C-alpha positions in Angstrom: 3.3 -13.5 -20.3 6.3 -13.8 -18.0 4.5 -11.9 -15.3 1.6 -14.4 -15.3 4.0 -17.3 -15.4 5.8 -16.0 -12.3 2.5 -15.3 -10.5 0.7 -18.5 -11.3 3.4 -21.1 -12.1 6.9 -20.4 -10.9 6.6 -18.4 -7.7 3.0 -17.9 -6.7 2.0 -21.5 -6.0 5.2 -22.0 -3.9 4.5 -19.0 -1.7 0.9 -19.9 -1.2 1.8 -23.4 -0.1 4.8 -22.4 1.9 3.6 -19.2 3.6 -0.2 -19.7 3.4 -1.0 -16.0 3.3 -4.3 -14.7 4.7 -6.1 -12.0 2.6 -8.7 -9.6 3.9 -10.7 -7.0 2.1 -10.0 -8.2 -1.4 -13.4 -6.8 -2.6 -12.0 -3.3 -2.0 -9.7 -3.6 -5.0 -11.4 -2.5 -8.2 -11.7 -5.2 -10.9 -10.7 -2.7 -13.6 -9.7 0.9 -14.0 -6.8 2.9 -12.4 -6.1 2.9 -8.7 -3.2 3.3 -6.3 -2.2 0.6 -3.8 -0.5 2.4 -0.9 1.2 0.1 1.4 3.5 -0.1 4.4 6.9 -1.4 3.6 8.4 -4.1 5.9 10.3 -6.4 3.6 11.5 -7.1 0.1 8.7 -9.7 0.2 5.9 -7.1 0.2 5.8 -6.7 -3.5 5.2 -10.4 -4.0 2.5 -11.0 -1.4 0.2 -8.1 -2.4 0.0 -8.9 -6.2 -0.4 -12.6 -5.5 -3.7 -11.8 -3.7 -5.1 -9.9 -6.7 -6.2 -11.3 -10.1 -5.1 -8.0 -11.8 -1.6 -7.1 -12.8 0.1 -4.6 -10.4 2.8 -2.2 -11.7 5.5 -0.9 -9.4 8.1 1.8 -9.5 11.5 0.3 -8.8 14.7 2.1 -8.0 16.9 2.3 -11.0 19.8 0.4 -9.3 17.9 -2.8 -10.0 18.2 -2.1 -13.7 21.8 -0.9 -13.9 23.8 -3.4 -11.9 26.7 -4.6 -14.1 27.5 -8.2 -14.9 25.4 -11.4 -15.3 23.5 -10.8 -12.0 22.6 -7.3 -13.2 21.3 -8.5 -16.5 19.3 -11.2 -14.7 17.8 -8.6 -12.3 16.9 -6.2 -15.2 15.2 -9.0 -17.1 13.2 -10.2 -14.1 12.1 -6.7 -13.0 11.3 -5.5 -16.5 9.3 -8.6 -17.4 7.3 -8.5 -14.1 6.1 -5.0 -14.8 8.5 -2.9 -12.7 9.4 0.6 -14.0 12.8 2.1 -13.1 13.0 5.5 -11.4 15.9 7.5 -10.0 15.0 8.4 -6.4 17.7 11.0 -5.8 15.3 14.0 -5.7 14.7 17.2 -7.7 14.0 16.5 -11.3 14.2 12.8 -10.7 11.4 13.0 -8.1 9.3 14.8 -10.7 10.1 12.1 -13.2 8.9 9.4 -10.8 5.6 11.2 -10.3 5.1 11.7 -14.1 5.7 7.9 -14.6 3.2 7.0 -12.0 0.6 9.3 -13.5 1.2 7.9 -16.9 0.7 4.3 -15.8 -2.6 5.4 -14.1 -3.7 7.1 -17.3 -3.3 3.8 -19.0 -5.8 2.3 -16.5 -3.2 0.3 -14.5 -3.1 -0.7 -10.9 0.0 1.0 -9.4 1.7 0.0 -6.1 3.5 2.6 -4.1 5.1 2.7 -0.7 4.8 6.1 0.9 7.6 5.4 3.4 10.0 5.4 0.5 12.1 2.6 1.9 11.7 -0.5 4.1 11.1 0.0 7.8 14.4 -0.7 9.6 12.7 -2.0 12.8 9.1 -3.0 12.0 7.5 0.4 12.9 5.6 2.6 10.5 7.5 5.7 9.4 6.4 9.1 8.1 5.1 9.0 4.5 6.5 11.0 1.6 3.9 13.1 -0.2 4.4 11.8 -3.7 1.5 9.3 -3.3 -0.7 12.2 -2.3 0.3 14.3 -5.2 -0.4 11.4 -7.6 -3.8 10.8 -6.0 -4.8 14.5 -6.1 -3.7 15.1 -9.7 -5.3 12.0 -11.1 -8.4 11.6 -8.9 -7.9 7.9 -8.7 -8.9 5.9 -5.6 -6.2 5.1 -3.0 -6.5 1.6 -1.5 -4.4 1.2 1.7 -2.6 -2.1 1.9 -1.3 -3.4 5.2 1.3 -6.0 5.1 1.7 -8.0 8.4 4.5 -10.5 9.0 6.5 -10.1 5.8 9.5 -8.9 7.9 9.4 -12.3 9.6 9.4 -14.1 6.2 12.4 -12.1 4.8 14.0 -9.9 7.5 16.6 -7.2 6.7 20.1 -8.4 6.0 21.3 -11.4 3.9 18.4 -12.9 1.8 16.4 -15.4 3.7 12.9 -16.8 3.1 11.3 -18.2 6.3 8.1 -20.3 6.7 6.0 -17.7 8.4 2.3 -16.8 7.8 1.6 -13.4 6.3 -1.6 -11.3 6.4 -2.4 -8.9 3.6 -5.2 -6.4 4.3 -6.8 -4.3 1.6 -8.7 -1.3 3.1 -11.6 0.6 1.8 -10.7 3.2 -0.9 -9.8 6.6 0.6 -11.8 9.5 -0.8 -9.9 12.8 -1.3 -12.5 14.5 -3.4 -12.8 17.3 -0.8 -9.4 18.4 -2.0 -10.3 18.6 -5.7 -8.2 21.1 -7.5 -5.7 21.5 -4.7 -3.0 19.3 -6.0 0.4 21.0 -5.7 -0.5 22.6 -2.3 2.2 21.1 0.0 0.0 21.4 3.1 -2.8 19.6 1.4 -0.4 16.9 0.2 0.9 16.5 3.7 -2.6 16.2 5.1 -3.5 13.5 2.5 -0.3 11.6 3.1 -0.9 11.6 6.9 -4.4 10.3 6.4 -3.1 7.4 4.4 -0.4 6.7 7.0 -3.0 6.9 9.8 -5.2 4.3 8.0 -2.1 2.0 7.5 -1.3 2.4 11.2 -4.8 1.3 12.1 -4.8 -1.6 9.8 -1.3 -2.9 10.5 -1.2 -2.3 14.2 2.3 -0.8 13.9 3.7 1.9 16.1 4.0 5.2 14.1 7.2 7.2 14.1 7.0 10.8 12.8 10.3 10.8 11.0 11.4 9.5 7.6 12.8 6.0 7.6 15.5 7.1 5.3 16.6 9.8 7.8 16.8 7.2 10.5 18.9 4.9 8.3 21.4 7.7 7.5 21.7 9.0 11.0 25.3 8.5 12.4 23.7 7.6 15.8 20.3 6.3 16.8 17.7 9.0 16.8 15.6 9.4 19.9 12.2 7.7 19.6 9.6 8.6 22.1 8.9 12.0 23.5 10.7 13.8 20.7 8.8 12.0 18.0 5.0 11.5 17.9 4.1 7.8 18.4 0.8 8.5 16.7 -0.5 11.0 14.2 -2.2 14.1 15.6 -5.9 14.1 14.7 -8.7 16.7 14.7 -12.1 16.4 16.4 -13.4 14.2 13.5 -10.5 11.8 13.9 -8.7 12.8 10.7 -5.0 13.4 10.8 -3.9 17.0 11.0 -1.6 18.0 8.2 2.0 18.9 9.2 4.6 21.0 7.4 5.1 20.6 3.6 7.9 18.7 2.1 10.9 19.4 -0.1 10.7 17.9 -3.6 13.0 15.0 -2.7 10.5 14.0 0.0 7.8 13.5 -2.6 9.3 10.5 -4.3 6.8 7.6 -4.0 8.8 4.3 -3.8 7.4 0.9 -4.5 10.3 -1.5 -4.2 12.4 -2.6 -1.3 15.6 -0.7 -0.7 
């Protein structure tokens, strides 16, 4: 009940009037049944704009910090995220990464619409960063459709830094479901998972118009000095003769964690 009150009474109407979001490709989202919404991640505002465009309820995986902050603020955060369908995960890697994948697969088995951000964290500068393979593993092991979701302009509404909410228009694009049936039975193969992830990221790059950077956003954020962007990092994904992205090296377990909330 609280989810629908937030969506249609408390928050949704304000955002629709204040930011006037444009929505494209809504027909690509199934009216029922499980599916993954795989989106680029520009802002903490992303997880609000995408669900507002859809009549269905969307479930997200949220980093556990949002549920464990002490004090009144922490209790308020926990209440809000829990009641709006967010599911806590520990993103530190290893067994925790496996737990996140199990949680996502469980929600899909329940027929839910699950939102994931392959980049694993917000883009620090508006570009599209290398995707983690967790979303591919979930798709391959469940066989559910993956709908790419391109967010455009949310970083202008709520940019990094102290919380702000600006009056800027946002565009939400829902792409055609991606078909990975050619990889049936190949879940767990790290090279296949990387190829699937790169295909998702390639589609997001096309839809959003973002520049692609072939490095994890989290790596860039943790670097003691700015990493070279340009000749040393591919600006676009390599593709084969058919135009599909060519799979790169596999990932370590920690690189599989599919995030879905801003960090």
